Residue, then its C-alpha position, 0 to 999 in steps of 0.5 A: m877388413k874393409t867395411k863400407i856403409l851405404t845408408h843415409s842415416s847419420d844416426l845409424n852410421e855414427i853408432l855403427l862406426a863407434k861399435l866397430n871401433q869398440v871391437g877393433l874394426t873400422g868402417e867408412t861411410i859412403d859420400y853420395n855426392r861422389p861417384l860410387s864405384p871408386q869408393l866401393l872398389d876395396a870393399e869386403v863388407l857392404v852394409t846397406g840400407f835401401s841401396n840397390i845391391d845389384k849385379t853392377i854394384i856387386d861386380s864393382c867390388p871384386n873383394l866383396k865377401l859379405v853384404h849386410q842389410t840393415g833390416i829384415g827385407v833383402d829384396n834390394v839385394d840380388v841374393g842369388y847373384c851373391t850366392s853364385k859368387s860365394i858372397f854371404v848375405a845377412n839381415v837384421p830380422l828382429a831388432n825393429a819389430v817393436s818399433v814397426a809395430e808401434h808405428t803400425l798402431f800409430l797409423i791405425l789410430y791416426l786413421a781411426k781418429n780422422v786426424t787429417n780432416t780434423s786438422a784441416s778443420a781445426t781453424r773453423s770458428s765453431l763446433l757446429e761447422r766441424r760437425v757439418a764437415g763430417v770429421l768424426g773419428s772412430e774407436a779402435q775398440g771392437k774393430t776387426l784387424t786383419v794382419v797379413g804376415l804373422g812374423a816377428t812384427g805382425l805378432e807384435v802388432a797383434k799383441r798391441a791391437k788386442s790391448f786396444g780391444m780389437q778383434v785380430i785375424a791373422v793370415t800367414r804362411n805356416p799358421f800353425l808352426k810352433k815357435p819356442g815360447i810363442d803361442k800365436a793363437y793367444f794373440v789372435d782370434n782367428i788364424g789361417g794360411p793364404e787360403i783365408l786371405s780373401e774372406s779375412i780382408a772382406r771382414a776387416d775394418y783395417v788390413s795391415l801388411h807385414t810380409p816380405l816382398t817376394e815374387d809371390t807377394k808382389n801386387m798381392i793386394g790388387a783390384k780384386e782384394l781392394g774390391l773385397m774390402k769394406i767401403s769403411a775399411f783402411l789399408v796400412n802398409v809398413a812392409r814394402a810398397p809393391i806388395v800393393d798394386k799402386e794403380a789399383l790402390f789409386r783407383a780405390l782411394s780416388n773412387n772412395k771404394i775404401s776409406g783410406a790408406a796409410f803407408d810408411v813405404f813407397w814405390e820409389e823412395p824418396a817419394d815424388p811430392n807430385d805423385k798423384l797418390l800424395k794428392l789424395c786426402n785419404f792417403v797418408l805417407t810417413p817417410h819409411i821411419a817405422g823401424w827407426t827409433a833410438e832403441s831399434v837403431d842401437a839393436i840393429a848396429r849391435i847385430i850388424v857389428t856382431n856378424i861382421e866381427r864373427f865373419s872377420q874370425a871366419q865364423v858364419p854370421l848369425t842371421l845368414v840369409n843364403s844359408e847354403l853357403t859355408y865359410 
C-alpha cells in the first residue's frame, strides 16, 4: 500500500516512517521543492497535516483510498468529494488534547502576566520607571474563563483552569450529552448551549475557542461578540483562525476595545510577518505548535499507523470521519 506523507514536521515524519516499518508497511515523504502531482500519482493513502486536500489533489491520485489527517480538524480536506469517490477520511481526535490544553493555559498566563510589555521594559533602569509604564500583570485566580467548545480539548482546558482557581463557563453543542466516565459539570461552574454564547462572552475575563471550523462556526466571533467582551478581557484561539472575523478582531484590538488576543493559529499559514495584526502589541501569535509535543506526536503517529494497518487488512479505520462509507 503506497502511503505518501504531506507534513512539514520532520519529527512526525520520522516517527511515522519508523512505526510503519514496525508493522511491515512503508511510507514516503513528499519533497515540497519538487512538483507535487507526480509524487502523488501512485498514492493509495495520503497522510496530511495542513495541506489543502481539495478536488485538484484528489483527482491527481487515481488510486487514492484513504486520506488521514494528523489532527482532529478536517476543514482542509474536501470530505464530501472524498465520500463521493468512496475515499475514506480519518482523523486523530484525542491524541493532542492535553498538549493543546496546556498551551491554552500558557497563553492565558502569558496574557495575565503582561509578559509582552514587561519584557519590553525589562531593560529600564528602575522599578519606578516600570511602574509608571503600567506593566502590572494580574492573577488568573478568581477570573472567569468562557470555554467555547467542550470537546476533548475544551474539557482538558476546563480541568486546568479550575486548578488555577478560575470560574469556568462552558458553551458547547449538546451540553448535557453524557459521556462514559465524564461528568462535564464537575469541571465547569456553568454550562449551556450556543444560546448562552453572548451572555457568557460578556461575563468572561478570558474567552478560549475550542470548536471545529464549520460553516456554522466560521466568523462566529465577529464585531458583535467582540463588542460584548469587557475592555479588560482577552481572546485565546488554539482552534482555527477563521472562527474569528479577522477584520473585526483587528479593529477591536487596535481601538483597545478588548485588552488583547493570543492565537496559535492564523488565517494564512505561515503568517506573513508584515500582516497588520502582527504589528499590534496586544496580539500574540505562536506558530501552530500547541499540539506538537513529543508525547502527542508519538500518540498521533500510533493512531495513524493503526488505522493504515487496519485499512490494509480490509478493516475500517477506528477514527473514520465519513462513517457512511463501509469497506
